[in-house]
C-alpha positions as CSV (number, residue, x, y, z in Angstrom):
1,M,-3.8,22.5,6.0
2,M,-2.1,21.8,2.7
3,E,1.0,23.8,3.8
4,T,1.3,21.7,7.1
5,F,1.0,18.3,5.2
6,W,4.0,19.5,3.2
7,N,6.0,20.8,5.9
8,T,5.6,17.6,7.8
9,I,6.8,15.6,4.8
10,A,9.8,17.9,4.6
11,S,10.8,17.5,8.1
12,Y,10.4,13.9,8.1
13,N,12.5,13.5,4.7
14,A,15.1,15.9,6.1
15,A,15.6,14.0,9.5
16,T,15.2,10.4,8.5
17,W,16.5,10.0,4.9
18,P,19.6,7.9,6.0
19,V,17.3,5.6,8.0
20,Q,15.0,5.6,4.9
21,L,18.0,4.5,2.5
22,V,18.6,1.8,5.0
23,L,15.1,0.3,4.9
24,I,14.9,0.6,1.2
25,C,18.0,-1.4,0.8
26,I,16.9,-4.2,3.3
27,G,13.7,-4.3,1.2
28,I,15.4,-4.7,-1.9
29,L,17.7,-7.3,-0.5
30,L,14.8,-9.5,1.0
31,V,12.6,-9.3,-2.2
32,T,15.7,-10.6,-4.3
33,L,16.2,-13.2,-1.8
34,L,12.7,-14.5,-1.8
35,C,12.9,-14.6,-5.6
36,K,16.2,-16.3,-5.7
37,R,16.9,-18.3,-2.4
38,P,13.4,-18.4,-0.4
39,S,14.7,-20.1,2.9
40,R,12.8,-20.3,6.1
41,G,15.2,-17.8,7.5
42,V,14.6,-15.3,4.7
43,R,10.6,-15.8,4.9
44,I,10.8,-15.0,8.5
45,A,13.0,-11.9,8.2
46,M,10.5,-10.6,5.5
47,K,7.6,-10.8,8.0
48,I,9.6,-9.1,10.7
49,Y,10.9,-6.5,8.3
50,M,7.3,-5.7,7.2
51,A,6.1,-5.5,10.7
52,L,8.9,-3.1,11.6
53,L,8.1,-1.1,8.4
54,N,4.6,-0.7,9.7
55,F,5.4,0.3,13.1
56,W,8.1,2.8,11.6
57,I,5.2,4.4,9.9
58,A,3.1,4.4,13.0
59,G,5.6,5.5,15.4
60,V,8.1,7.7,13.5
61,Y,6.1,9.2,10.6
62,F,2.7,9.6,11.9
63,L,3.4,10.1,15.7
64,V,6.7,12.1,15.6
65,Y,6.6,14.0,12.4
66,C,2.9,14.4,11.6
67,E,1.9,15.6,15.1
68,P,0.9,19.0,13.7
69,R,-1.5,17.2,11.6
70,Q,-5.2,16.5,12.7
71,Y,-6.2,13.0,13.0
72,H,-2.4,11.6,13.1
73,S,-3.1,9.5,16.0
74,P,-5.9,7.4,14.6
75,Q,-3.5,6.9,11.4
76,A,-0.7,5.8,13.7
77,L,-3.2,3.3,15.3
78,F,-4.1,2.2,11.6
79,W,-0.6,1.2,10.7
80,A,0.3,-0.2,14.3
81,I,-2.7,-2.6,13.8
82,M,-1.2,-3.9,10.4
83,G,2.2,-4.2,11.9
84,C,0.6,-6.4,14.5
85,I,-1.1,-8.5,11.8
86,W,2.2,-9.1,10.3
87,L,3.6,-10.3,13.5
88,Y,0.3,-12.6,14.3
89,D,0.9,-14.0,10.7
90,L,4.5,-14.7,11.6
91,I,3.5,-16.4,15.1
92,V,0.8,-18.5,13.6
93,K,2.5,-19.0,10.2
94,H,-0.5,-18.1,8.3
95,A,1.4,-17.7,4.9
96,S,4.8,-19.1,4.0
97,L,5.9,-16.2,1.6
98,A,6.9,-18.7,-0.7
99,R,7.0,-17.4,-4.4
100,N,3.9,-18.4,-5.9
101,G,4.2,-17.5,-9.7
102,H,1.0,-15.5,-9.9
103,H,0.6,-11.8,-11.0
104,R,4.6,-11.7,-11.3
105,Y,4.1,-8.9,-13.8
106,F,1.9,-7.0,-11.8
107,A,3.9,-7.6,-8.8
108,R,7.1,-6.2,-10.4
109,V,5.2,-3.0,-11.3
110,L,3.9,-2.6,-7.7
111,F,7.7,-3.0,-6.5
112,A,8.8,-0.3,-8.8
113,M,6.0,2.2,-7.7
114,P,7.8,3.3,-4.4
115,F,10.6,4.5,-6.5
116,L,8.2,6.4,-9.0
117,Y,6.8,8.5,-6.0
118,P,9.8,10.7,-5.7
119,L,10.2,10.9,-9.5
120,F,6.6,12.1,-9.8
121,S,7.2,14.6,-7.0
122,L,10.3,16.0,-8.8
123,A,8.3,16.1,-12.2
124,L,5.6,18.2,-10.5
125,G,8.2,20.7,-9.8
126,R,8.8,19.8,-5.9
127,S,12.5,19.5,-4.3
128,F,13.9,17.5,-1.5
129,P,13.0,17.4,1.3
130,M,9.5,18.2,0.2
131,I,8.7,15.2,-2.0
132,T,7.0,12.0,-1.3
133,S,9.6,9.2,-0.6
134,P,9.7,5.3,-0.8
135,V,9.3,4.9,2.8
136,M,6.0,6.7,3.5
137,P,2.6,5.4,4.0
138,C,1.2,5.3,0.4
139,S,4.5,3.8,-1.2
140,V,4.8,1.3,1.7
141,A,1.3,0.3,1.0
142,V,2.0,-0.4,-2.7
143,F,5.1,-2.3,-1.6
144,T,3.0,-4.4,0.8
145,I,0.5,-5.2,-2.1
146,G,3.3,-6.2,-4.1
147,V,4.6,-8.5,-1.7
148,M,1.3,-10.3,-0.9
149,L,0.7,-10.8,-4.7
150,A,4.1,-12.1,-5.3
151,F,4.6,-14.4,-2.4
152,S,1.4,-15.1,-0.5
153,E,-0.1,-18.6,-1.2
154,R,-2.9,-17.6,0.9
155,I,-4.1,-13.9,1.0
156,N,-4.4,-12.3,4.4
157,I,-7.9,-11.0,3.8
158,V,-8.0,-8.7,6.8
159,L,-4.7,-7.2,5.7
160,A,-6.2,-6.8,2.3
161,M,-9.0,-4.9,3.6
162,F,-6.8,-2.6,5.6
163,L,-4.5,-1.9,2.5
164,C,-7.7,-1.2,0.4
165,H,-9.1,1.1,3.0
166,W,-5.9,3.1,3.1
167,A,-5.8,3.4,-0.8
168,L,-9.3,4.9,-0.5
169,I,-8.0,7.6,2.1
170,G,-5.3,8.5,-0.4
171,L,-7.7,8.7,-3.0
172,S,-9.6,11.2,-0.9
173,K,-6.3,13.2,-0.5
174,V,-6.0,13.6,-4.3
175,Y,-9.4,15.1,-4.4
176,F,-9.5,17.3,-1.2
177,F,-5.8,18.4,-1.3
178,G,-4.8,18.0,-4.6
179,I,-1.9,15.5,-4.1
180,P,-1.6,13.6,-7.7
181,E,1.1,11.4,-6.1
182,D,-1.4,9.3,-4.6
183,Y,-2.7,8.4,-8.1
184,L,0.2,5.6,-8.2
185,M,-1.6,3.9,-5.3
186,A,-5.2,4.5,-6.0
187,C,-4.8,3.3,-9.6
188,S,-2.9,0.0,-8.5
189,I,-5.3,-0.7,-5.7
190,V,-8.4,-1.4,-8.0
191,P,-6.7,-4.5,-10.0
192,A,-5.2,-5.7,-6.6
193,L,-8.6,-5.3,-5.1
194,Y,-10.1,-7.5,-7.6
195,L,-7.3,-10.1,-7.4
196,F,-7.2,-10.5,-3.7
197,F,-11.0,-11.0,-3.3
198,R,-11.5,-13.0,-6.5
199,E,-8.9,-15.5,-5.1
200,Y,-10.5,-15.4,-1.7
201,I,-14.0,-16.1,-3.5
202,Q,-12.5,-19.0,-5.6
203,A,-11.0,-20.6,-2.4
204,H,-14.4,-21.1,-1.1
205,E,-16.0,-22.2,-4.2
206,G,-18.4,-25.1,-3.8
207,Q,-19.0,-24.3,-0.2
208,A,-22.4,-23.2,1.0
209,T,-21.9,-19.5,1.3
210,K,-24.7,-16.8,1.7
211,P,-24.6,-14.9,-0.7
212,S,-23.2,-17.5,-3.3
213,T,-19.7,-17.2,-4.8
214,R,-21.3,-16.1,-8.1
215,V,-23.1,-13.1,-6.3
216,L,-19.9,-12.6,-4.5
217,N,-18.0,-12.4,-7.9
218,S,-20.6,-9.9,-9.3
219,L,-20.6,-7.8,-6.2
220,L,-16.8,-7.6,-6.6
221,G,-16.9,-6.5,-10.0
222,I,-19.6,-3.8,-9.3
223,L,-17.2,-2.5,-6.3
224,C,-14.2,-2.3,-8.6
225,L,-16.2,-0.6,-11.1
226,I,-17.4,2.0,-8.5
227,I,-13.9,2.5,-7.1
228,G,-12.6,3.0,-10.7
229,G,-15.2,5.4,-11.6
230,F,-14.1,7.5,-8.5
231,V,-10.6,7.4,-9.7
232,L,-11.5,8.7,-12.9
233,F,-13.6,11.3,-11.4
234,T,-11.0,12.6,-9.3
235,L,-8.6,12.5,-12.3
236,L,-10.9,14.7,-14.1
237,H,-11.4,16.8,-11.1
238,Q,-7.5,17.4,-10.5
239,F,-7.3,18.6,-14.1
240,N,-10.3,20.6,-13.9
241,L,-11.8,18.7,-17.1
242,Y,-15.1,17.5,-15.4
243,T,-16.6,21.2,-15.9
244,T,-16.2,20.9,-19.8
245,I,-17.9,17.4,-20.1
């Protein structure tokens, strides 16, 4: 299964690297424009780009190049749904994608992470095309989290839940298949998860909710500690340290 996993990645990168390069350049341009000149047209373009990026992962990556893998169809559906969420967000104008000034340093780290994926693969002794690239599911998920943190005035909680779910899937790949590149996403999702849901809880503070916002905050902290503990466990397992503790 490990061999199949990396062979599909190699086939994908070898065949699509020119398109990936174009998508990367468009993403850099749109993020720069959102920071410098966030016009209505730029915000619309970013939402369309995010939808297309998710549909690319669903259709090209999973349905075409990951066809030899098991369960590639449900994963394609997962990403297609996220693409539809971006289109719905565009139609109903749920979030303006205006620069909110929140978490800008953390967002910058997340924007840089997709470019760390191939460097991480190279550092582990892999070579092109059998490396993780900036236009693959986990790197796109990290980029999406960065966009939401940097530019969303109101967090789309459904999209946040989908991304958090995908991060946990990525963490399981680290454990079962020995893919340490996915630590980049797994480690970023814990603080992002806390920030997303804390802002959602704060937005409903003072309202009559069951459980109360205080209880929700406590549950959120416990959830992040559990996920953080699982990240630590998989890290120790990866380096075979847990047997000596």
